[in-house]
Steps between C-alpha positions, in 0.01 A plus 500: 500500500726749677644623172154560361403707799827699476434584141142606583617729780770634274245596238278663755785712630588610150134586433487706817821682411363579150176633652698719741707628205181566308355703788825696537497584133139617521587716806798652321282570195241684707773694682656599168161610366446725807850648457430560127172677580673726751771584246237575232315734735821687583582527128156644421543753784845594377368538146221726618750720688728511196216599270383765740848660515558492127158607387474798262510816714208649318272206600601506867232584754584676820383370838173701500383382162519126550208290392 
């Protein structure tokens, strides 16, 4: 009977470890998604600045004529 209980406890420990690993993977996935969103927002801002600097000079508006 002791061996049966040992195996049962062994399986429960393995199951708990897998659940913890699963939760860690979900947490890292969410963290990676947040970092990717921050990177994308910075990229969009940088692209807007680049486009603003390299726009055709004839189409540029001065500070007073902004819409």
